[in-house]
Legacy VTK file of the C-alpha trace (Angstrom):
# vtk DataFile Version 3.0
C-alpha trace
ASCII
DATASET POLYDATA
POINTS 386 float
78.094 112.455 -104.830
76.413 115.020 -102.495
72.975 114.032 -103.703
73.278 110.531 -102.536
73.653 111.564 -98.772
71.124 109.454 -96.542
72.185 110.851 -93.206
69.231 109.538 -91.071
65.776 108.135 -91.829
63.995 110.515 -89.490
65.194 113.458 -91.400
63.001 112.528 -94.294
60.096 112.970 -91.730
60.953 116.334 -90.712
58.440 119.256 -90.995
59.849 121.936 -88.705
57.017 123.896 -87.151
56.978 127.738 -87.749
56.907 128.338 -83.858
58.651 125.300 -82.553
59.017 125.971 -78.800
62.529 124.376 -78.259
65.935 125.548 -76.964
68.437 127.570 -78.845
70.718 124.445 -79.532
67.718 122.494 -80.931
66.573 125.357 -82.921
70.132 125.825 -84.466
70.351 121.850 -84.894
66.906 121.749 -86.591
68.081 124.341 -89.325
70.864 122.211 -90.228
68.510 119.008 -90.349
65.992 120.917 -92.518
68.801 121.758 -94.976
69.797 118.008 -94.996
66.389 117.151 -95.548
66.262 119.452 -98.784
69.796 117.827 -99.824
71.506 121.270 -99.529
74.387 119.874 -97.924
76.762 123.027 -98.251
74.073 125.156 -96.470
73.922 122.308 -93.803
77.633 122.403 -93.156
77.418 126.267 -92.812
74.672 125.904 -90.229
76.551 123.098 -88.282
79.624 125.497 -88.311
77.423 128.321 -86.926
76.290 126.037 -84.087
79.529 124.696 -83.300
80.850 128.440 -83.079
78.298 128.948 -80.204
78.567 125.664 -78.830
82.003 123.863 -79.571
81.448 121.270 -77.246
78.196 119.862 -78.811
79.451 116.529 -79.709
76.414 115.674 -81.897
76.844 118.670 -84.026
80.670 117.441 -84.206
79.537 114.191 -85.565
77.283 115.653 -88.135
79.921 117.920 -89.472
82.269 114.919 -89.827
79.477 113.062 -91.855
79.079 116.231 -94.054
82.703 116.412 -94.771
82.969 112.649 -95.512
79.967 113.126 -98.084
82.274 114.957 -100.136
84.032 111.768 -100.903
81.437 109.022 -100.649
77.642 108.572 -99.855
76.687 107.883 -96.346
74.109 105.299 -95.026
73.339 106.553 -91.585
74.507 109.053 -88.967
78.026 108.436 -87.598
79.794 107.266 -90.915
82.860 109.199 -90.035
85.471 107.249 -88.025
84.984 107.173 -84.148
84.100 104.852 -81.340
80.942 102.767 -81.933
79.505 103.134 -78.563
79.755 106.764 -78.541
78.201 106.998 -82.011
75.416 104.800 -81.141
74.781 107.208 -78.147
74.836 110.282 -80.211
72.390 108.412 -82.839
69.931 108.103 -79.975
70.318 111.936 -78.982
69.891 112.761 -82.660
66.575 110.643 -82.750
65.300 112.329 -79.747
66.173 115.861 -80.765
64.490 115.331 -84.208
61.506 113.875 -82.868
60.986 117.040 -80.887
61.294 119.044 -84.176
59.385 116.734 -86.414
56.743 115.560 -84.126
56.145 118.173 -81.523
53.376 117.998 -78.961
50.396 120.171 -80.072
50.525 123.525 -78.336
46.778 123.099 -77.496
47.306 119.987 -75.326
48.225 119.766 -71.732
49.438 116.916 -69.498
46.575 115.069 -67.823
49.155 114.822 -64.877
48.431 118.548 -64.183
44.848 118.156 -63.202
44.652 121.390 -61.041
47.529 123.666 -60.167
47.109 125.871 -57.164
47.091 129.688 -57.873
50.162 130.294 -55.935
52.233 128.055 -57.943
53.615 129.982 -60.831
55.439 127.349 -62.862
55.450 123.455 -63.167
58.086 121.310 -64.655
57.208 118.034 -66.344
59.699 115.380 -67.573
58.550 113.029 -70.379
61.310 110.275 -70.224
60.083 108.638 -73.574
60.733 111.921 -75.450
63.967 112.828 -73.394
62.318 116.233 -72.887
61.549 118.590 -69.966
58.551 121.060 -70.314
57.864 124.067 -68.423
54.197 125.190 -67.811
53.043 128.610 -66.794
49.961 128.714 -64.430
47.991 131.865 -64.794
44.209 132.921 -64.521
43.822 131.684 -68.115
45.031 128.118 -67.224
48.161 126.197 -67.929
50.392 127.231 -70.956
53.685 125.703 -72.221
56.360 128.076 -72.471
59.846 126.279 -72.579
61.084 122.842 -73.670
64.502 121.327 -73.314
66.372 118.065 -74.180
67.142 115.966 -70.995
69.012 112.939 -70.040
67.856 110.412 -67.733
68.988 107.260 -65.839
71.338 104.890 -67.503
68.758 102.186 -66.973
65.649 104.417 -67.667
63.163 105.327 -65.061
61.228 103.803 -62.055
63.834 104.013 -59.370
63.461 101.456 -56.504
66.812 101.151 -54.763
69.990 103.046 -53.995
72.424 102.550 -57.076
70.086 101.229 -59.711
70.721 104.106 -62.080
67.211 104.936 -62.769
65.320 108.132 -62.334
62.313 108.169 -60.234
58.669 108.395 -61.222
56.247 110.783 -59.386
55.785 114.349 -58.099
58.531 115.917 -56.298
59.451 119.456 -55.311
62.841 121.366 -55.783
64.096 121.835 -52.440
67.100 124.042 -52.949
69.937 125.126 -55.205
73.451 124.105 -55.104
75.926 126.474 -57.083
78.980 125.108 -59.015
81.262 126.178 -56.251
79.830 123.302 -54.062
79.764 120.729 -56.895
82.186 118.373 -58.654
82.511 118.969 -62.498
80.217 116.206 -63.294
77.209 118.443 -62.309
77.986 121.459 -64.356
77.074 124.988 -63.391
74.592 123.895 -60.738
71.895 121.500 -59.320
68.431 121.679 -58.038
67.871 118.870 -55.423
64.504 116.935 -55.563
62.735 115.626 -52.335
63.080 111.943 -53.486
62.099 109.718 -51.804
58.639 111.291 -51.290
56.044 109.769 -48.903
54.667 107.477 -51.654
58.244 106.223 -52.329
58.905 105.604 -48.878
55.586 103.753 -48.353
56.411 101.586 -51.283
60.138 100.885 -49.920
61.958 102.865 -52.367
65.236 104.290 -51.164
68.264 106.091 -52.472
69.081 109.876 -52.363
70.754 112.652 -54.401
68.158 113.080 -57.193
68.792 116.353 -58.764
68.152 118.373 -61.856
71.684 119.489 -62.812
74.179 120.568 -65.686
76.925 118.861 -67.430
80.752 118.925 -67.454
82.114 121.879 -69.267
83.879 119.686 -71.805
80.788 118.561 -73.360
77.422 120.370 -74.254
74.913 117.359 -73.588
74.795 114.009 -72.617
72.958 110.833 -74.330
69.288 110.346 -73.553
70.028 107.657 -70.909
73.348 108.301 -69.203
72.964 109.577 -65.784
72.982 107.794 -62.281
69.353 108.606 -61.944
69.237 112.461 -62.114
67.635 114.573 -64.735
70.378 116.305 -66.613
70.320 119.340 -68.990
72.979 121.384 -70.839
74.381 124.100 -68.756
72.853 126.730 -71.107
69.411 125.050 -70.617
69.822 124.653 -66.928
70.648 128.314 -66.700
67.501 129.306 -68.635
65.365 126.671 -66.548
66.445 128.422 -63.342
64.152 131.506 -64.360
61.083 129.388 -63.695
62.235 127.728 -60.404
61.330 128.695 -56.729
62.992 126.519 -54.375
60.694 124.724 -51.811
57.776 125.493 -54.110
58.295 124.457 -57.870
56.633 120.983 -58.536
58.370 118.435 -60.857
56.509 115.695 -62.457
58.533 112.906 -63.838
56.599 110.491 -66.067
57.594 107.489 -68.355
55.337 109.299 -70.875
53.167 112.237 -70.242
49.441 111.823 -71.083
48.691 114.860 -73.416
44.938 115.719 -73.493
42.784 118.778 -74.528
41.381 121.193 -72.017
37.865 119.745 -72.060
39.365 116.116 -71.037
41.470 117.602 -68.243
38.263 119.524 -66.821
36.305 116.262 -66.863
38.934 114.459 -64.725
39.571 117.286 -62.498
35.720 118.046 -61.704
35.439 114.064 -60.733
38.193 114.345 -58.221
37.113 117.747 -56.831
33.637 116.386 -56.341
35.267 113.385 -54.288
37.267 115.905 -52.359
34.440 118.133 -51.423
32.204 115.052 -50.488
34.851 113.837 -48.100
34.986 117.494 -46.542
31.138 117.503 -46.119
31.009 114.040 -44.653
33.676 115.161 -42.183
31.580 118.224 -41.252
28.599 115.979 -40.631
30.216 114.244 -38.056
28.754 110.949 -39.568
31.847 108.955 -39.056
30.576 105.772 -40.994
30.083 107.970 -44.071
33.462 109.781 -43.367
35.257 106.310 -43.376
33.875 105.376 -46.717
36.172 107.932 -48.237
39.240 105.862 -47.098
40.688 102.684 -48.525
41.108 99.774 -46.167
44.897 100.059 -47.083
44.876 103.724 -45.763
47.850 104.682 -43.914
48.906 108.069 -42.181
52.489 107.852 -40.765
52.688 104.643 -38.744
48.868 104.596 -38.383
46.789 102.060 -40.353
43.079 102.193 -41.068
41.625 100.374 -38.086
43.594 102.598 -35.597
42.656 105.695 -37.739
38.875 104.705 -37.761
38.879 104.187 -33.858
40.436 107.528 -33.257
37.937 109.190 -35.716
34.914 107.609 -34.010
36.081 108.776 -30.657
37.048 112.289 -31.658
33.997 112.989 -33.585
31.750 111.675 -30.702
33.254 114.573 -28.609
32.356 117.260 -30.953
29.190 119.383 -31.182
30.148 120.697 -34.686
32.941 120.710 -37.092
33.808 123.114 -40.023
36.574 122.281 -42.491
37.974 124.757 -45.002
40.300 123.843 -47.895
42.464 126.339 -49.536
45.496 126.415 -52.108
44.356 123.089 -53.481
46.396 121.199 -56.149
45.632 117.921 -57.814
48.346 115.839 -59.771
47.823 112.627 -61.502
50.362 110.215 -60.396
52.547 109.563 -63.417
51.911 106.305 -65.219
48.851 105.470 -63.064
45.495 106.839 -64.142
43.858 105.528 -60.918
46.058 107.494 -58.523
45.881 111.262 -57.657
48.192 113.435 -55.352
46.123 116.227 -53.612
47.877 118.960 -51.486
45.977 121.640 -49.654
45.976 124.030 -46.782
43.374 122.664 -44.145
41.653 125.061 -41.671
39.787 122.950 -39.185
37.429 124.168 -36.535
35.514 122.415 -33.952
33.418 122.938 -30.841
36.505 122.194 -28.818
39.663 122.383 -31.161
40.978 124.670 -33.843
44.074 123.750 -36.090
45.616 124.761 -39.357
47.984 122.303 -41.461
48.972 121.527 -44.857
48.239 118.146 -46.140
49.161 115.682 -48.771
46.884 112.961 -49.711
47.078 110.021 -52.199
43.633 109.211 -53.521
43.153 105.960 -55.312
40.288 104.831 -57.733
38.950 101.420 -56.505
35.916 99.991 -58.522
35.241 103.465 -59.836
35.188 105.296 -56.607
38.040 107.505 -55.432
39.321 106.785 -51.720
42.210 108.226 -49.674
45.010 105.681 -49.219
47.910 107.911 -47.890
47.842 111.097 -45.979
50.821 113.084 -44.614
51.170 116.253 -42.822
53.633 118.639 -44.676
LINES 1 387
386 0 1 2 3 4 5 6 7 8 9 10 11 12 13 14 15 16 17 18 19 20 21 22 23 24 25 26 27 28 29 30 31 32 33 34 35 36 37 38 39 40 41 42 43 44 45 46 47 48 49 50 51 52 53 54 55 56 57 58 59 60 61 62 63 64 65 66 67 68 69 70 71 72 73 74 75 76 77 78 79 80 81 82 83 84 85 86 87 88 89 90 91 92 93 94 95 96 97 98 99 100 101 102 103 104 105 106 107 108 109 110 111 112 113 114 115 116 117 118 119 120 121 122 123 124 125 126 127 128 129 130 131 132 133 134 135 136 137 138 139 140 141 142 143 144 145 146 147 148 149 150 151 152 153 154 155 156 157 158 159 160 161 162 163 164 165 166 167 168 169 170 171 172 173 174 175 176 177 178 179 180 181 182 183 184 185 186 187 188 189 190 191 192 193 194 195 196 197 198 199 200 201 202 203 204 205 206 207 208 209 210 211 212 213 214 215 216 217 218 219 220 221 222 223 224 225 226 227 228 229 230 231 232 233 234 235 236 237 238 239 240 241 242 243 244 245 246 247 248 249 250 251 252 253 254 255 256 257 258 259 260 261 262 263 264 265 266 267 268 269 270 271 272 273 274 275 276 277 278 279 280 281 282 283 284 285 286 287 288 289 290 291 292 293 294 295 296 297 298 299 300 301 302 303 304 305 306 307 308 309 310 311 312 313 314 315 316 317 318 319 320 321 322 323 324 325 326 327 328 329 330 331 332 333 334 335 336 337 338 339 340 341 342 343 344 345 346 347 348 349 350 351 352 353 354 355 356 357 358 359 360 361 362 363 364 365 366 367 368 369 370 371 372 373 374 375 376 377 378 379 380 381 382 383 384 385
Protein backbone atom coordinates (compact mmCIF):
# COMPACT_ATOMS: atom_id res chain seq x y z
CA UNK A 1 0.00 0.00 0.00
CA UNK A 2 2.77 2.47 0.86
CA UNK A 3 4.43 2.03 -2.51
CA UNK A 4 1.37 3.49 -4.26
CA UNK A 5 1.71 6.93 -2.64
CA UNK A 6 1.69 9.81 -5.15
CA UNK A 7 1.97 12.74 -2.77
CA UNK A 8 2.80 15.57 -5.17
CA UNK A 9 3.89 15.60 -8.82
CA UNK A 10 6.69 18.08 -8.09
CA UNK A 11 8.34 15.63 -5.74
CA UNK A 12 9.30 13.46 -8.67
CA UNK A 13 11.41 16.34 -10.00
CA UNK A 14 13.39 16.78 -6.82
CA UNK A 15 17.16 16.67 -6.97
CA UNK A 16 18.31 18.18 -3.70
CA UNK A 17 21.51 20.23 -4.12
CA UNK A 18 24.33 19.25 -1.82
CA UNK A 19 24.78 22.84 -0.61
CA UNK A 20 21.26 24.25 -0.89
CA UNK A 21 21.29 27.74 0.59
CA UNK A 22 17.87 27.62 2.26
CA UNK A 23 16.40 28.22 5.70
CA UNK A 24 16.29 25.62 8.45
CA UNK A 25 12.62 24.71 8.01
CA UNK A 26 13.05 24.31 4.25
CA UNK A 27 16.08 22.11 4.85
CA UNK A 28 14.16 19.84 7.22
CA UNK A 29 11.16 19.81 4.91
CA UNK A 30 13.40 18.93 1.95
CA UNK A 31 14.74 15.88 3.80
CA UNK A 32 11.22 14.50 4.19
CA UNK A 33 10.43 15.27 0.55
CA UNK A 34 13.59 13.49 -0.58
CA UNK A 35 12.50 10.40 1.34
CA UNK A 36 9.04 10.62 -0.21
CA UNK A 37 10.66 10.70 -3.63
CA UNK A 38 12.49 7.51 -2.72
CA UNK A 39 9.21 6.00 -1.42
CA UNK A 40 10.75 5.64 2.05
CA UNK A 41 7.56 6.64 3.79
CA UNK A 42 8.50 5.53 7.31
CA UNK A 43 11.68 7.61 7.08
CA UNK A 44 9.67 10.53 5.68
CA UNK A 45 7.28 10.31 8.64
CA UNK A 46 10.24 10.32 11.03
CA UNK A 47 11.65 13.45 9.33
CA UNK A 48 8.28 15.20 9.47
CA UNK A 49 7.96 14.36 13.16
CA UNK A 50 11.43 15.80 13.77
CA UNK A 51 10.41 18.96 11.93
CA UNK A 52 7.22 19.29 13.96
CA UNK A 53 9.14 18.83 17.21
CA UNK A 54 11.10 21.99 16.31
CA UNK A 55 8.23 23.85 14.67
CA UNK A 56 4.90 22.46 15.98
CA UNK A 57 2.92 25.25 14.25
CA UNK A 58 4.27 24.43 10.77
CA UNK A 59 0.90 23.65 9.14
CA UNK A 60 2.33 22.34 5.88
CA UNK A 61 4.32 19.74 7.83
CA UNK A 62 1.14 18.85 9.75
CA UNK A 63 -0.67 18.30 6.44
CA UNK A 64 2.12 16.09 5.10
CA UNK A 65 2.10 14.08 8.31
CA UNK A 66 -1.65 13.56 7.96
CA UNK A 67 -1.14 12.29 4.41
CA UNK A 68 1.62 9.94 5.48
CA UNK A 69 -0.57 8.44 8.20
CA UNK A 70 -3.50 8.13 5.78
CA UNK A 71 -1.23 6.37 3.27
CA UNK A 72 -1.06 3.42 5.64
CA UNK A 73 -4.70 2.74 4.82
CA UNK A 74 -5.08 3.76 1.15
CA UNK A 75 -3.17 5.28 -1.77
CA UNK A 76 -3.09 9.07 -2.12
CA UNK A 77 -3.45 11.11 -5.29
CA UNK A 78 -2.18 14.51 -4.20
CA UNK A 79 -1.12 16.58 -1.24
CA UNK A 80 -3.95 17.11 1.25
CA UNK A 81 -5.87 13.82 1.09
CA UNK A 82 -6.34 13.91 4.84
CA UNK A 83 -9.67 15.50 5.94
CA UNK A 84 -9.58 19.27 6.25
CA UNK A 85 -10.83 22.56 4.88
CA UNK A 86 -10.43 22.68 1.08
CA UNK A 87 -9.36 26.35 0.96
CA UNK A 88 -6.68 25.82 3.58
CA UNK A 89 -5.43 22.71 1.77
CA UNK A 90 -5.22 24.62 -1.52
CA UNK A 91 -3.17 27.32 0.20
CA UNK A 92 -0.85 24.74 1.73
CA UNK A 93 -0.40 23.07 -1.68
CA UNK A 94 0.75 26.45 -3.04
CA UNK A 95 3.20 26.78 -0.15
CA UNK A 96 4.48 23.25 -0.83
CA UNK A 97 5.01 24.06 -4.52
CA UNK A 98 6.98 27.20 -3.65
CA UNK A 99 9.17 25.43 -1.10
CA UNK A 100 9.80 22.43 -3.34
CA UNK A 101 10.67 24.69 -6.28
CA UNK A 102 13.36 26.34 -4.16
CA UNK A 103 14.80 22.88 -3.46
CA UNK A 104 14.32 21.17 -6.82
CA UNK A 105 15.07 24.14 -9.07
CA UNK A 106 17.40 26.45 -7.12
CA UNK A 107 18.91 29.53 -8.70
CA UNK A 108 22.49 28.86 -9.83
CA UNK A 109 24.83 30.20 -7.14
CA UNK A 110 27.05 31.81 -9.80
CA UNK A 111 24.23 34.07 -11.03
CA UNK A 112 23.32 37.49 -9.67
CA UNK A 113 20.19 39.62 -10.14
CA UNK A 114 20.54 42.15 -12.94
CA UNK A 115 18.61 44.54 -10.71
CA UNK A 116 21.76 44.91 -8.56
CA UNK A 117 23.90 46.63 -11.20
CA UNK A 118 26.28 48.40 -8.85
CA UNK A 119 26.08 48.43 -5.04
CA UNK A 120 28.03 51.18 -3.29
CA UNK A 121 30.83 49.99 -1.03
CA UNK A 122 29.22 51.24 2.21
CA UNK A 123 26.20 48.98 1.66
CA UNK A 124 27.05 45.69 3.34
CA UNK A 125 23.90 43.73 2.42
CA UNK A 126 21.08 43.96 -0.11
CA UNK A 127 17.70 42.23 0.16
CA UNK A 128 15.88 41.12 -3.00
CA UNK A 129 12.36 39.63 -3.11
CA UNK A 130 11.35 37.42 -6.05
CA UNK A 131 7.55 37.22 -5.86
CA UNK A 132 7.31 34.55 -8.58
CA UNK A 133 9.34 32.17 -6.41
CA UNK A 134 8.00 33.35 -3.01
CA UNK A 135 11.62 33.85 -1.94
CA UNK A 136 13.66 36.55 -0.27
CA UNK A 137 17.40 36.55 -1.01
CA UNK A 138 20.15 38.25 0.97
CA UNK A 139 23.32 39.36 -0.83
CA UNK A 140 26.61 40.30 0.75
CA UNK A 141 28.54 43.14 -0.88
CA UNK A 142 32.34 42.98 -0.62
CA UNK A 143 35.47 43.83 -2.57
CA UNK A 144 34.98 40.53 -4.40
CA UNK A 145 31.52 41.50 -5.61
CA UNK A 146 27.98 40.43 -4.75
CA UNK A 147 27.45 37.00 -3.18
CA UNK A 148 24.19 35.34 -2.15
CA UNK A 149 24.34 34.27 1.50
CA UNK A 150 20.76 33.56 2.62
CA UNK A 151 17.42 32.55 1.16
CA UNK A 152 13.98 32.54 2.86
CA UNK A 153 10.40 31.61 1.96
CA UNK A 154 8.07 34.65 2.02
CA UNK A 155 4.44 35.64 1.64
CA UNK A 156 3.37 38.64 -0.48
CA UNK A 157 0.05 40.42 -1.07
CA UNK A 158 -3.19 38.49 -1.39
CA UNK A 159 -3.66 39.87 -4.91
CA UNK A 160 -0.01 39.65 -5.89
CA UNK A 161 2.33 42.57 -6.51
CA UNK A 162 2.18 45.92 -8.27
CA UNK A 163 0.63 48.10 -5.56
CA UNK A 164 -1.19 51.21 -6.77
CA UNK A 165 -3.61 52.31 -4.10
CA UNK A 166 -4.45 52.06 -0.43
CA UNK A 167 -6.15 48.77 0.46
CA UNK A 168 -5.54 46.92 -2.84
CA UNK A 169 -3.78 44.09 -0.94
CA UNK A 170 -0.84 44.15 -3.33
CA UNK A 171 2.87 44.35 -2.60
CA UNK A 172 4.73 47.25 -4.25
CA UNK A 173 7.38 46.81 -6.94
CA UNK A 174 10.55 48.88 -6.73
CA UNK A 175 13.59 49.86 -4.69
CA UNK A 176 12.95 50.67 -1.04
CA UNK A 177 14.89 51.30 2.14
CA UNK A 178 14.27 49.82 5.59
CA UNK A 179 13.58 52.87 7.72
CA UNK A 180 13.28 51.48 11.26
CA UNK A 181 12.45 48.47 13.42
CA UNK A 182 9.26 47.88 15.42
CA UNK A 183 9.60 45.33 18.26
CA UNK A 184 6.75 42.98 19.12
CA UNK A 185 5.89 45.11 22.15
CA UNK A 186 4.62 47.79 19.73
CA UNK A 187 2.75 45.40 17.43
CA UNK A 188 -0.45 43.43 17.19
CA UNK A 189 -0.07 39.63 17.21
CA UNK A 190 -0.59 39.51 13.42
CA UNK A 191 2.91 40.91 12.87
CA UNK A 192 4.78 38.36 14.97
CA UNK A 193 8.07 39.16 16.68
CA UNK A 194 8.84 42.38 14.83
CA UNK A 195 8.55 44.51 11.71
CA UNK A 196 10.85 46.51 9.42
CA UNK A 197 8.93 49.36 7.74
CA UNK A 198 9.82 50.30 4.14
CA UNK A 199 9.75 53.80 2.65
CA UNK A 200 6.75 53.06 0.42
CA UNK A 201 5.61 55.11 -1.42
CA UNK A 202 9.00 56.24 -2.73
CA UNK A 203 9.49 59.23 -5.04
CA UNK A 204 8.75 57.21 -8.19
CA UNK A 205 5.57 55.76 -6.65
CA UNK A 206 4.39 59.26 -5.73
CA UNK A 207 5.09 60.58 -9.21
CA UNK A 208 2.97 57.76 -10.64
CA UNK A 209 0.08 58.44 -8.27
CA UNK A 210 0.55 55.36 -6.09
CA UNK A 211 -0.58 55.71 -2.51
CA UNK A 212 -0.97 53.68 0.65
CA UNK A 213 1.27 53.14 3.64
CA UNK A 214 2.44 50.57 6.17
CA UNK A 215 4.40 48.26 3.86
CA UNK A 216 6.67 46.23 6.13
CA UNK A 217 8.82 43.14 6.32
CA UNK A 218 7.32 41.36 9.33
CA UNK A 219 6.71 38.07 11.10
CA UNK A 220 3.65 35.88 11.68
CA UNK A 221 1.28 35.16 14.58
CA UNK A 222 2.75 32.72 17.06
CA UNK A 223 0.02 30.12 16.40
CA UNK A 224 1.39 29.40 12.92
CA UNK A 225 4.81 28.92 11.36
CA UNK A 226 4.23 30.49 7.93
CA UNK A 227 1.49 31.90 5.73
CA UNK A 228 0.57 30.96 2.12
CA UNK A 229 2.55 32.57 -0.73
CA UNK A 230 -0.21 35.16 -1.31
CA UNK A 231 -1.91 36.10 1.93
CA UNK A 232 -0.78 39.50 3.25
CA UNK A 233 -2.36 42.94 2.91
CA UNK A 234 0.69 44.05 0.91
CA UNK A 235 3.60 43.39 3.25
CA UNK A 236 6.41 40.85 2.79
CA UNK A 237 5.98 38.24 5.51
CA UNK A 238 8.50 35.73 6.88
CA UNK A 239 8.32 33.13 9.62
CA UNK A 240 9.39 34.53 12.98
CA UNK A 241 12.53 32.38 12.93
CA UNK A 242 13.48 33.65 9.47
CA UNK A 243 12.72 37.27 10.38
CA UNK A 244 15.04 36.94 13.38
CA UNK A 245 17.80 35.56 11.14
CA UNK A 246 17.18 38.26 8.55
CA UNK A 247 17.68 40.93 11.19
CA UNK A 248 21.40 40.10 11.31
CA UNK A 249 21.80 41.59 7.84
CA UNK A 250 19.72 44.75 8.27
CA UNK A 251 20.98 48.25 9.05
CA UNK A 252 17.97 50.51 9.46
CA UNK A 253 18.06 53.58 7.29
CA UNK A 254 20.57 51.95 4.95
CA UNK A 255 19.66 48.43 3.81
CA UNK A 256 18.07 48.48 0.32
CA UNK A 257 15.17 46.17 -0.52
CA UNK A 258 14.36 45.28 -4.14
CA UNK A 259 10.88 43.82 -4.70
CA UNK A 260 10.44 42.29 -8.15
CA UNK A 261 7.75 40.32 -9.98
CA UNK A 262 10.61 38.03 -10.97
CA UNK A 263 14.31 38.73 -10.49
CA UNK A 264 16.41 38.64 -13.66
CA UNK A 265 19.36 36.31 -12.97
CA UNK A 266 22.45 36.85 -15.11
CA UNK A 267 26.13 35.93 -15.09
CA UNK A 268 28.68 38.42 -13.78
CA UNK A 269 29.93 39.36 -17.26
CA UNK A 270 26.42 40.34 -18.40
CA UNK A 271 26.01 42.41 -15.25
CA UNK A 272 29.27 44.24 -15.97
CA UNK A 273 28.18 45.14 -19.51
CA UNK A 274 24.91 46.70 -18.36
CA UNK A 275 26.62 48.48 -15.47
CA UNK A 276 29.36 49.94 -17.68
CA UNK A 277 26.80 51.33 -20.12
CA UNK A 278 25.04 53.25 -17.37
CA UNK A 279 28.22 54.40 -15.67
CA UNK A 280 29.38 55.87 -18.99
CA UNK A 281 26.08 57.75 -19.35
CA UNK A 282 26.41 59.11 -15.80
CA UNK A 283 30.00 60.20 -16.36
CA UNK A 284 29.14 61.93 -19.65
CA UNK A 285 26.35 63.81 -17.84
CA UNK A 286 28.82 64.92 -15.19
CA UNK A 287 31.38 66.08 -17.77
CA UNK A 288 28.83 68.02 -19.78
CA UNK A 289 27.71 69.76 -16.59
CA UNK A 290 31.32 70.73 -15.86
CA UNK A 291 31.74 72.02 -19.42
CA UNK A 292 29.01 74.65 -18.85
CA UNK A 293 27.66 73.72 -22.29
CA UNK A 294 24.02 73.87 -21.24
CA UNK A 295 22.67 72.54 -24.54
CA UNK A 296 24.81 69.37 -24.21
CA UNK A 297 23.87 69.04 -20.54
CA UNK A 298 20.14 69.23 -21.25
CA UNK A 299 20.47 66.38 -23.78
CA UNK A 300 20.92 64.11 -20.76
CA UNK A 301 17.41 64.92 -19.50
CA UNK A 302 14.10 63.52 -20.72
CA UNK A 303 11.45 65.99 -21.94
CA UNK A 304 9.36 64.41 -19.15
CA UNK A 305 11.98 65.27 -16.51
CA UNK A 306 10.72 66.31 -13.11
CA UNK A 307 12.48 67.45 -9.92
CA UNK A 308 9.90 67.99 -7.22
CA UNK A 309 7.31 70.38 -8.70
CA UNK A 310 9.76 71.62 -11.35
CA UNK A 311 9.26 70.33 -14.91
CA UNK A 312 11.74 70.22 -17.78
CA UNK A 313 11.17 73.69 -19.25
CA UNK A 314 11.57 75.50 -15.92
CA UNK A 315 14.57 73.33 -15.11
CA UNK A 316 16.20 74.12 -18.49
CA UNK A 317 15.70 77.87 -18.06
CA UNK A 318 17.20 77.69 -14.57
CA UNK A 319 20.26 75.78 -15.83
CA UNK A 320 20.87 78.27 -18.64
CA UNK A 321 20.69 81.17 -16.22
CA UNK A 322 22.86 79.57 -13.52
CA UNK A 323 25.53 78.22 -15.87
CA UNK A 324 25.89 81.62 -17.52
CA UNK A 325 26.90 83.05 -14.14
CA UNK A 326 29.78 80.58 -13.67
CA UNK A 327 33.41 80.81 -14.68
CA UNK A 328 34.01 77.14 -13.84
CA UNK A 329 32.18 74.08 -12.42
CA UNK A 330 33.51 70.88 -10.84
CA UNK A 331 31.22 67.96 -9.96
CA UNK A 332 32.46 64.98 -7.96
CA UNK A 333 30.34 61.85 -7.46
CA UNK A 334 30.93 59.38 -4.62
CA UNK A 335 29.08 56.42 -3.05
CA UNK A 336 27.40 55.60 -6.34
CA UNK A 337 24.79 52.83 -6.54
CA UNK A 338 22.86 51.70 -9.61
CA UNK A 339 19.80 49.44 -9.48
CA UNK A 340 17.63 48.29 -12.34
CA UNK A 341 13.96 49.12 -11.74
CA UNK A 342 12.34 45.69 -11.17
CA UNK A 343 10.30 44.59 -14.15
CA UNK A 344 11.61 47.40 -16.40
CA UNK A 345 14.90 46.94 -18.26
CA UNK A 346 14.70 50.52 -19.53
CA UNK A 347 14.67 52.15 -16.08
CA UNK A 348 17.57 52.52 -13.63
CA UNK A 349 17.73 54.04 -10.14
CA UNK A 350 20.98 55.94 -9.49
CA UNK A 351 21.93 57.26 -6.03
CA UNK A 352 25.11 59.16 -5.12
CA UNK A 353 26.81 61.82 -3.02
CA UNK A 354 27.35 64.97 -5.11
CA UNK A 355 30.08 67.47 -4.30
CA UNK A 356 29.42 70.53 -6.44
CA UNK A 357 31.98 73.35 -6.64
CA UNK A 358 31.87 76.43 -8.84
CA UNK A 359 33.27 79.94 -9.10
CA UNK A 360 30.50 81.34 -6.89
CA UNK A 361 28.86 78.40 -5.05
CA UNK A 362 29.81 75.16 -3.30
CA UNK A 363 27.23 72.55 -2.30
CA UNK A 364 27.10 68.93 -1.09
CA UNK A 365 24.02 66.75 -1.37
CA UNK A 366 22.83 63.17 -1.77
CA UNK A 367 20.75 62.63 -4.89
CA UNK A 368 18.57 59.95 -6.40
CA UNK A 369 17.92 59.97 -10.12
CA UNK A 370 15.74 57.75 -12.27
CA UNK A 371 17.31 57.18 -15.68
CA UNK A 372 15.17 55.97 -18.57
CA UNK A 373 16.42 54.50 -21.83
CA UNK A 374 14.71 56.10 -24.81
CA UNK A 375 15.65 55.07 -28.36
CA UNK A 376 18.86 53.54 -27.07
CA UNK A 377 19.97 56.54 -25.00
CA UNK A 378 19.82 56.87 -21.21
CA UNK A 379 18.26 60.10 -19.94
CA UNK A 380 17.28 61.42 -16.49
CA UNK A 381 13.52 61.52 -15.96
CA UNK A 382 13.33 62.13 -12.20
CA UNK A 383 15.65 63.71 -9.62
CA UNK A 384 15.28 63.99 -5.85
CA UNK A 385 17.49 65.43 -3.12
CA UNK A 386 17.53 62.89 -0.29
